[in-house]
LOKE-274166 format. One record per atom (N, C-alpha, C, O): residue in one letter; atom name; x, y, z. Coordinates in steps of 0.05 Angstrom, whole numbers. Layout:
! residues N
SITE residu atome      X      Y      Z
SITE      A    CA      X      Y      Z
...
This chain:
! residues 156
SITE residu atome      X      Y      Z
SITE      X     N   -100   -401    211
SITE      X    CA    -99   -372    210
SITE      X     C    -87   -363    184
SITE      X     O    -66   -374    176
SITE      X     N    -98   -344    172
SITE      X    CA    -89   -333    146
SITE      X     C    -83   -303    150
SITE      X     O   -101   -287    149
SITE      X     N    -57   -297    156
SITE      X    CA    -49   -269    161
SITE      X     C    -23   -264    147
SITE      X     O     -4   -279    150
SITE      X     N    -22   -242    133
SITE      X    CA      3   -234    118
SITE      X     C     10   -206    126
SITE      X     O     -7   -188    127
SITE      X     N     36   -201    132
SITE      X    CA     46   -175    137
SITE      X     C     71   -171    119
SITE      X     O     89   -187    120
SITE      X     N     70   -150    102
SITE      X    CA     91   -145     83
SITE      X     C    100   -116     83
SITE      X     O     84    -98     88
SITE      X     N    126   -111     78
SITE      X    CA    135    -84     73
SITE      X     C    151    -85     47
SITE      X     O    168   -102     43
SITE      X     N    144    -66     30
SITE      X    CA    158    -65      4
SITE      X     C    152    -39    -10
SITE      X     O    139    -21      1
SITE      X     N    163    -37    -34
SITE      X    CA    159    -12    -50
SITE      X     C    139    -18    -73
SITE      X     O    139    -39    -84
SITE      X     N    123      2    -79
SITE      X    CA    104      0   -100
SITE      X     C    118      0   -127
SITE      X     O    135     17   -132
SITE      X     N    112    -19   -144
SITE      X    CA    125    -21   -170
SITE      X     C    113     -1   -190
SITE      X     O    126      6   -210
SITE      X     N     89      9   -185
SITE      X    CA     76     29   -202
SITE      X     C     53     41   -185
SITE      X     O     47     32   -164
SITE      X     N     41     63   -196
SITE      X    CA     18     75   -182
SITE      X     C     -4     55   -181
SITE      X     O     -7     38   -199
SITE      X     N    -20     55   -160
SITE      X    CA    -43     37   -158
SITE      X     C    -62     40   -182
SITE      X     O    -67     63   -191
SITE      X     N    -74     18   -191
SITE      X    CA    -94     19   -212
SITE      X     C   -121     17   -198
SITE      X     O   -126     -3   -184
SITE      X     N   -138     37   -201
SITE      X    CA   -163     37   -186
SITE      X     C   -187     37   -205
SITE      X     O   -188     51   -225
SITE      X     N   -206     20   -198
SITE      X    CA   -232     18   -212
SITE      X     C   -253     20   -191
SITE      X     O   -249     15   -168
SITE      X     N   -277     27   -200
SITE      X    CA   -300     29   -182
SITE      X     C   -321      8   -190
SITE      X     O   -327      5   -214
SITE      X     N   -331     -6   -170
SITE      X    CA   -351    -27   -175
SITE      X     C   -377    -14   -184
SITE      X     O   -383      9   -179
SITE      X     N   -393    -30   -198
SITE      X    CA   -420    -21   -207
SITE      X     C   -440    -30   -186
SITE      X     O   -435    -47   -170
SITE      X     N   -464    -19   -188
SITE      X    CA   -485    -28   -171
SITE      X     C   -496     -7   -153
SITE      X     O   -491     17   -157
SITE      X     N   -510    -15   -133
SITE      X    CA   -524      2   -115
SITE      X     C   -505     21   -100
SITE      X     O   -512     45    -97
SITE      X     N   -482     11    -92
SITE      X    CA   -463     27    -78
SITE      X     C   -435     24    -91
SITE      X     O   -424      2    -90
SITE      X     N   -425     44   -103
SITE      X    CA   -400     43   -117
SITE      X     C   -377     41    -96
SITE      X     O   -377     54    -76
SITE      X     N   -358     23   -102
SITE      X    CA   -336     19    -83
SITE      X     C   -309     19    -99
SITE      X     O   -307      7   -120
SITE      X     N   -289     32    -88
SITE      X    CA   -263     32   -100
SITE      X     C   -249      5    -96
SITE      X     O   -251     -7    -75
SITE      X     N   -236     -4   -118
SITE      X    CA   -220    -28   -117
SITE      X     C   -192    -21   -128
SITE      X     O   -189    -17   -152
SITE      X     N   -172    -19   -110
SITE      X    CA   -145    -12   -118
SITE      X     C   -128    -36   -120
SITE      X     O   -128    -53   -101
SITE      X     N   -113    -39   -141
SITE      X    CA    -94    -61   -145
SITE      X     C    -66    -49   -148
SITE      X     O    -62    -30   -163
SITE      X     N    -47    -60   -134
SITE      X    CA    -20    -52   -137
SITE      X     C     -1    -75   -131
SITE      X     O     -9    -95   -118
SITE      X     N     24    -73   -139
SITE      X    CA     44    -94   -134
SITE      X     C     66    -83   -116
SITE      X     O     76    -61   -121
SITE      X     N     73    -99    -96
SITE      X    CA     95    -91    -78
SITE      X     C    119   -108    -85
SITE      X     O    117   -132    -89
SITE      X     N    142    -95    -87
SITE      X    CA    168   -109    -90
SITE      X     C    179   -112    -62
SITE      X     O    186    -92    -49
SITE      X     N    180   -137    -53
SITE      X    CA    188   -143    -25
SITE      X     C    216   -156    -27
SITE      X     O    218   -178    -38
SITE      X     N    236   -144    -15
SITE      X    CA    263   -155    -15
SITE      X     C    264   -182      0
SITE      X     O    251   -185     20
SITE      X     N    279   -200    -12
SITE      X    CA    285   -225      2
SITE      X     C    307   -221     21
SITE      X     O    328   -210     14
SITE      X     N    304   -228     45
SITE      X    CA    323   -223     67
SITE      X     C    349   -238     61
SITE      X     O    349   -262     56
SITE      X     N    371   -223     63
SITE      X    CA    398   -235     60
SITE      X     C    405   -243     32
SITE      X     O    425   -257     29
SITE      X     N    390   -235     12
SITE      X    CA    396   -243    -15
SITE      X     C    404   -218    -31
SITE      X     O    387   -204    -41
SITE      X     N    430   -213    -34
SITE      X    CA    439   -191    -50
SITE      X     C    456   -202    -73
SITE      X     O    476   -215    -69
SITE      X     N    447   -196    -97
SITE      X    CA    461   -206   -121
SITE      X     C    474   -182   -136
SITE      X     O    459   -165   -146
SITE      X     N    500   -182   -138
SITE      X    CA    514   -160   -152
SITE      X     C    513   -165   -182
SITE      X     O    513   -145   -197
SITE      X     N    512   -189   -191
SITE      X    CA    512   -195   -220
SITE      X     C    485   -191   -232
SITE      X     O    482   -188   -256
SITE      X     N    464   -190   -216
SITE      X    CA    437   -186   -226
SITE      X     C    426   -211   -238
SITE      X     O    405   -211   -251
SITE      X     N    439   -234   -234
SITE      X    CA    430   -259   -246
SITE      X     C    408   -272   -231
SITE      X     O    392   -287   -243
SITE      X     N    405   -267   -205
SITE      X    CA    383   -280   -191
SITE      X     C    365   -259   -178
SITE      X     O    373   -237   -171
SITE      X     N    340   -267   -175
SITE      X    CA    320   -248   -165
SITE      X     C    324   -243   -135
SITE      X     O    329   -262   -120
SITE      X     N    324   -218   -127
SITE      X    CA    328   -211    -99
SITE      X     C    302   -200    -86
SITE      X     O    303   -191    -63
SITE      X     N    280   -199   -101
SITE      X    CA    255   -190    -90
SITE      X     C    232   -207   -101
SITE      X     O    234   -219   -122
SITE      X     N    211   -207    -86
SITE      X    CA    186   -220    -95
SITE      X     C    166   -198   -101
SITE      X     O    166   -178    -88
SITE      X     N    150   -203   -122
SITE      X    CA    130   -183   -130
SITE      X     C    103   -193   -123
SITE      X     O     93   -213   -134
SITE      X     N     90   -180   -103
SITE      X    CA     66   -190    -91
SITE      X     C     42   -172   -100
SITE      X     O     43   -148    -96
SITE      X     N     22   -185   -111
SITE      X    CA     -2   -170   -119
SITE      X     C    -20   -165    -95
SITE      X     O    -24   -183    -79
SITE      X     N    -30   -140    -93
SITE      X    CA    -46   -132    -70
SITE      X     C    -72   -119    -80
SITE      X     O    -72   -106   -101
SITE      X     N    -93   -123    -64
SITE      X    CA   -119   -111    -71
SITE      X     C   -131    -97    -46
SITE      X     O   -132   -110    -25
SITE      X     N   -138    -72    -49
SITE      X    CA   -151    -57    -27
SITE      X     C   -179    -48    -36
SITE      X     O   -182    -38    -58
SITE      X     N   -198    -52    -18
SITE      X    CA   -226    -46    -25
SITE      X     C   -236    -21    -10
SITE      X     O   -225    -14     12
SITE      X     N   -256     -8    -21
SITE      X    CA   -271     13     -8
SITE      X     C   -253     36      1
SITE      X     O   -238     47    -16
SITE      X     N   -254     44     26
SITE      X    CA   -238     67     35
SITE      X     C   -208     62     33
SITE      X     O   -193     81     27
SITE      X     N   -199     38     38
SITE      X    CA   -171     32     35
SITE      X     C   -163     35      5
SITE      X     O   -140     44      0
SITE      X     N   -180     28    -13
SITE      X    CA   -175     32    -42
SITE      X     C   -174     61    -49
SITE      X     O   -156     69    -65
SITE      X     N   -192     77    -38
SITE      X    CA   -191    106    -43
SITE      X     C   -166    119    -31
SITE      X     O   -154    137    -44
SITE      X     N   -157    110     -8
SITE      X    CA   -133    120      5
SITE      X     C   -109    114    -13
SITE      X     O    -92    131    -18
SITE      X     N   -107     89    -23
SITE      X    CA    -85     81    -40
SITE      X     C    -85     98    -66
SITE      X     O    -64    107    -75
SITE      X     N   -108    103    -77
SITE      X    CA   -110    119   -101
SITE      X     C   -100    148    -96
SITE      X     O    -87    160   -113
SITE      X     N   -107    159    -74
SITE      X    CA   -101    187    -68
SITE      X     C    -72    191    -59
SITE      X     O    -60    211    -67
SITE      X     N    -60    173    -44
SITE      X    CA    -34    178    -32
SITE      X     C    -11    160    -41
SITE      X     O     12    168    -38
SITE      X     N    -16    136    -51
SITE      X    CA      5    118    -58
SITE      X     C     16    123    -86
SITE      X     O      0    127   -105
SITE      X     N     42    124    -89
SITE      X    CA     55    128   -115
SITE      X     C     78    109   -118
SITE      X     O     89     98    -99
SITE      X     N     85    104   -143
SITE      X    CA    107     86   -150
SITE      X     C    132     93   -134
SITE      X     O    139    117   -131
SITE      X     N    145     73   -123
SITE      X    CA    170     76   -109
SITE      X     C    167     80    -79
SITE      X     O    186     77    -64
SITE      X     N    143     86    -69
SITE      X    CA    138     90    -41
SITE      X     C    141     63    -26
SITE      X     O    134     42    -37
SITE      X     N    152     65     -2
SITE      X    CA    153     41     15
SITE      X     C    129     41     33
SITE      X     O    124     60     48
SITE      X     N    114     19     32
SITE      X    CA     90     16     48
SITE      X     C     90    -10     64
SITE      X     O    104    -29     57
SITE      X     N     74    -10     85
SITE      X    CA     71    -33    102
SITE      X     C     41    -41    100
SITE      X     O     24    -24    104
SITE      X     N     37    -66     94
SITE      X    CA      9    -76     92
SITE      X     C      5   -100    109
SITE      X     O     24   -115    115
SITE      X     N    -20   -105    116
SITE      X    CA    -28   -131    128
SITE      X     C    -55   -139    117
SITE      X     O    -71   -122    110
SITE      X     N    -59   -164    116
SITE      X    CA    -84   -174    104
SITE      X     C    -84   -204    104
SITE      X     O    -70   -217    120
SITE      X     N    -98   -216     85
SITE      X    CA   -100   -245     82
SITE      X     C    -93   -253     54
SITE      X     O    -98   -238     35
SITE      X     N    -81   -277     52
SITE      X    CA    -74   -287     26
SITE      X     C    -98   -301     13
SITE      X     O   -112   -316     27
SITE      X     N   -102   -296    -13
SITE      X    CA   -125   -308    -27
SITE      X     C   -115   -319    -53
SITE      X     O   -100   -306    -68
SITE      X     N   -122   -344    -59
SITE      X    CA   -114   -356    -84
SITE      X     C   -139   -361   -101
SITE      X     O   -162   -362    -90
SITE      X     N   -135   -363   -126
SITE      X    CA   -157   -368   -145
SITE      X     C   -147   -378   -171
SITE      X     O   -123   -381   -175
SITE      X     N   -165   -383   -190
SITE      X    CA   -157   -392   -216
SITE      X     C   -178   -384   -237
SITE      X     O   -202   -380   -230
SITE      X     N   -170   -382   -262
SITE      X    CA   -188   -377   -284
SITE      X     C   -176   -389   -309
SITE      X     O   -153   -396   -309
SITE      X     N   -193   -392   -330
SITE      X    CA   -183   -402   -355
SITE      X     C   -181   -379   -374
SITE      X     O   -200   -364   -379
SITE      X     N   -157   -376   -386
SITE      X    CA   -152   -353   -404
SITE      X     C   -163   -359   -432
SITE      X     O   -175   -380   -436
SITE      X     N   -160   -340   -450
SITE      X    CA   -171   -342   -477
SITE      X     C   -160   -366   -493
SITE      X     O   -173   -377   -510
SITE      X     N   -135   -374   -486
SITE      X    CA   -122   -396   -499
SITE      X     C   -131   -423   -487
SITE      X     O   -121   -444   -496
SITE      X     N   -149   -422   -467
SITE      X    CA   -158   -447   -455
SITE      X     C   -140   -457   -433
SITE      X     O   -144   -480   -423
SITE      X     N   -119   -442   -425
SITE      X    CA   -101   -451   -404
SITE      X     C   -111   -441   -377
SITE      X     O   -121   -419   -375
SITE      X     N   -107   -458   -357
SITE      X    CA   -115   -451   -330
SITE      X     C    -93   -433   -318
SITE      X     O    -69   -441   -318
SITE      X     N   -100   -410   -307
SITE      X    CA    -82   -391   -295
SITE      X     C    -88   -390   -265
SITE      X     O   -111   -385   -257
SITE      X     N    -67   -393   -248
SITE      X    CA    -71   -392   -219
SITE      X     C    -62   -364   -209
SITE      X     O    -42   -353   -219
SITE      X     N    -78   -353   -190
SITE      X    CA    -72   -327   -180
SITE      X     C    -68   -328   -149
SITE      X     O    -79   -345   -136
SITE      X     N    -51   -310   -140
SITE      X    CA    -47   -307   -111
SITE      X     C    -45   -277   -106
SITE      X     O    -30   -263   -119
SITE      X     N    -60   -267    -86
SITE      X    CA    -59   -239    -80
SITE      X     C    -65   -235    -50
SITE      X     O    -77   -252    -37
SITE      X     N    -57   -211    -40
SITE      X    CA    -62   -204    -13
SITE      X     C    -87   -186    -12
SITE      X     O    -87   -165    -26
SITE      X     N   -107   -193      2
SITE      X    CA   -130   -176      6
SITE      X     C   -124   -159     31
SITE      X     O   -122   -170     53
SITE      X     N   -122   -133     27
SITE      X    CA   -111   -115     48
SITE      X     C   -132   -108     69
SITE      X     O   -155   -100     62
SITE      X     N   -124   -111     94
SITE      X    CA   -140   -101    117
SITE      X     C   -130    -74    125
SITE      X     O   -145    -56    130
SITE      X     N   -103    -71    128
SITE      X    CA    -90    -47    137
SITE      X     C    -67    -40    118
SITE      X     O    -53    -58    108
SITE      X     N    -62    -15    114
SITE      X    CA    -39     -5     98
SITE      X     C    -30     21    109
SITE      X     O    -47     38    118
SITE      X     N     -4     26    109
SITE      X    CA      6     51    119
SITE      X     C     34     57    106
SITE      X     O     46     39     94
SITE      X     N     42     82    109
SITE      X    CA     68     90     98
SITE      X     C     90     78    116
SITE      X     O     87     77    140
SITE      X     N    111     68    104
SITE      X    CA    134     57    119
SITE      X     C    157     77    121
SITE      X     O    175     72    136
SITE      X     N    157     98    105
SITE      X    CA    178    119    106
SITE      X     C    165    145    113
SITE      X     O    141    150    109
SITE      X     N    182    163    123
SITE      X    CA    173    190    127
SITE      X     C    170    204    100
SITE      X     O    179    194     80
SITE      X     N    157    227    100
SITE      X    CA    152    242     76
SITE      X     C    178    247     60
SITE      X     O    179    244     36
SITE      X     N    199    256     74
SITE      X    CA    224    264     61
SITE      X     C    241    240     53
SITE      X     O    259    243     37
SITE      X     N    237    216     65
SITE      X    CA    253    193     59
SITE      X     C    247    182     31
SITE      X     O    263    167     20
SITE      X     N    224    190     19
SITE      X    CA    217    180     -7
SITE      X     C    234    192    -29
SITE      X     O    233    183    -52
SITE      X     N    248    213    -22
SITE      X    CA    265    227    -42
SITE      X     C    252    252    -53
SITE      X     O    228    252    -58
SITE      X     N    268    273    -56
SITE      X    CA    257    298    -67
SITE      X     C    241    313    -46
SITE      X     O    233    302    -25
SITE      X     N    237    338    -51
SITE      X    CA    222    355    -33
SITE      X     C    192    349    -31
SITE      X     O    180    353    -11
SITE      X     N    181    338    -53
SITE      X    CA    153    331    -53
SITE      X     C    147    306    -37
SITE      X     O    125    303    -27
SITE      X     N    167    288    -34
SITE      X    CA    162    264    -19
SITE      X     C    142    245    -32
SITE      X     O    133    226    -19
SITE      X     N    136    250    -57
SITE      X    CA    118    233    -71
SITE      X     C     88    238    -65
SITE      X     O     71    225    -76
SITE      X     N     82    258    -49
SITE      X    CA     54    264    -42
SITE      X     C     44    286    -60
SITE      X     O     58    305    -66
SITE      X     N     19    284    -69
SITE      X    CA      7    305    -86
SITE      X     C      7    332    -71
SITE      X     O     -1    333    -48
SITE      X     N     16    352    -84
SITE      X    CA     17    378    -72
SITE      X     C     41    383    -55
SITE      X     O     47    406    -49
SITE      X     N     54    362    -46
SITE      X    CA     78    365    -30
SITE      X     C     74    373     -2
SITE      X     O     94    377     13
SITE      X     N     49    377      8
SITE      X    CA     45    387     35
SITE      X     C     32    366     53
SITE      X     O     25    373     76
SITE      X     N     27    342     44
SITE      X    CA     15    322     60
SITE      X     C     35    309     78
SITE      X     O     58    303     70
SITE      X     N     28    305    103
SITE      X    CA     46    292    122
SITE      X     C     35    264    128
SITE      X     O     10    260    128
SITE      X     N     52    245    133
SITE      X    CA     45    218    137
SITE      X     C     28    214    162
SITE      X     O     36    223    184
SITE      X     N      5    201    160
SITE      X    CA     -9    194    184
SITE      X     C      6    171    198
SITE      X     O     17    154    184
SITE      X     N      6    171    224
SITE      X    CA     21    150    238
SITE      X     C      3    136    258
SITE      X     O    -11    149    273
SITE      X     N      3    110    257
SITE      X    CA    -13     95    277
SITE      X     C      1     93    303
SITE      X     O    -11     89    324
SITE      X     N     28     96    303
SITE      X    CA     44     95    327
SITE      X     C     61    120    328
SITE      X     O     84    120    320
SITE      X     N     49    143    338
SITE      X    CA     64    168    338
SITE      X     C     89    167    356
SITE      X     O     88    155    378
SITE      X     N    109    181    347
SITE      X    CA    133    184    364
SITE      X     C    126    203    387
SITE      X     O    109    220    384
SITE      X     N    138    199    411
SITE      X    CA    132    216    434
SITE      X     C    134    246    428
SITE      X     O    118    262    438
SITE      X     N    152    254    411
SITE      X    CA    156    282    405
SITE      X     C    133    293    387
SITE      X     O    130    318    386
SITE      X     N    118    276    374
SITE      X    CA     97    286    356
SITE      X     C     70    288    370
SITE      X     O     51    298    359
SITE      X     N     69    280    395
SITE      X    CA     44    282    410
SITE      X     C     42    309    423
SITE      X     O     62    320    432
SITE      X     N     18    320    423
SITE      X    CA     14    346    437
SITE      X     C      8    340    466
SITE      X     O      5    317    474
SITE      X     N      5    361    483
SITE      X    CA      3    358    511
SITE      X     C    -18    339    521
SITE      X     O    -15    327    542
SITE      X     N    -41    336    507
SITE      X    CA    -62    319    517
SITE      X     C    -59    290    509
SITE      X     O    -77    273    514
SITE      X     N    -36    282    496
SITE      X    CA    -31    255    488
SITE      X     C    -42    247    461
SITE      X     O    -38    224    452
SITE      X     N    -55    266    447
SITE      X    CA    -65    260    420
SITE      X     C    -46    271    399
SITE      X     O    -34    292    403
SITE      X     N    -45    257    377
SITE      X    CA    -28    266    355
SITE      X     C    -42    288    339
SITE      X     O    -66    287    336
SITE      X     N    -27    308    330
SITE      X    CA    -37    329    314
SITE      X     C    -41    320    285
SITE      X     O    -21    312    273
SITE      X     N    -65    321    274
SITE      X    CA    -71    313    247
SITE      X     C    -65    337    228
SITE      X     O    -75    359    234
SITE      X     N    -50    333    207
SITE      X    CA    -43    356    189
SITE      X     C    -68    367    175
SITE      X     O    -88    353    172
SITE      X     N    -67    393    168
SITE      X    CA    -88    406    153
SITE      X     C    -92    393    126
SITE      X     O    -72    384    114
SITE      X     N   -116    391    116
SITE      X    CA   -121    381     90
SITE      X     C   -126    351     89
SITE      X     O   -131    340     67
SITE      X     N   -124    337    111
SITE      X    CA   -129    308    112
SITE      X     C   -157    304    122
SITE      X     O   -164    313    143
SITE      X     N   -172    289    106
SITE      X    CA   -200    283    114
SITE      X     C   -199    259    132
SITE      X     O   -184    240    127
SITE      X     N   -215    259    153
SITE      X    CA   -216    237    172
SITE      X     C   -224    211    158
SITE      X     O   -214    190    166
SITE      X     N   -240    212    138
SITE      X    CA   -250    188    124
SITE      X     C   -227    174    109
SITE      X     O   -229    150    105
SITE      X     N   -206    188    102
SITE      X    CA   -185    177     86
SITE      X     C   -162    165    102
SITE      X     O   -144    153     90
SITE      X     N   -163    167    128
SITE      X    CA   -141    157    144
SITE      X     C   -142    126    145
SITE      X     O   -164    115    145
SITE      X     N   -119    113    145
SITE      X    CA   -118     84    142
SITE      X     C   -122     69    168
SITE      X     O   -113     46    171
SITE      X     N   -137     80    187
SITE      X    CA   -143     66    212
SITE      X     C   -170     75    222
SITE      X     O   -181     96    213
SITE      X     N   -181     60    240
SITE      X    CA   -209     65    250
SITE      X     C   -209     87    271
SITE      X     O   -231     94    281
């Protein structure tokens, strides 16, 4: 079984490109800084986080482009993929990345810092796959904020 679940902060805004061909598809690449459990270094001499390369395709890529920003804490799941290529100097370079199946916000809008919460326009509210009981309306369904397109939500 090849399954990866990570929570970390984006080291920069996602880099998004669109594939060529009959059907254009978004390909978003970003790096997550994932803290190593129980490793706190005050001197700064040793690494306390791992930097994991992630790739999101199609609608997940479009979602990352639209809503993910540097410093946000996100939760992702997917599969680990390794590969290799030969660079211009003739050296073999090995790659490891997570191919994302699911991604979601790990912090509330206001926890990201500042009134904008890192979201464009400052009025977007976090979609939640597991709503808190207080956020459900009387019929048991969660209220989706205005301005959010159904196609961009990170779940089916």
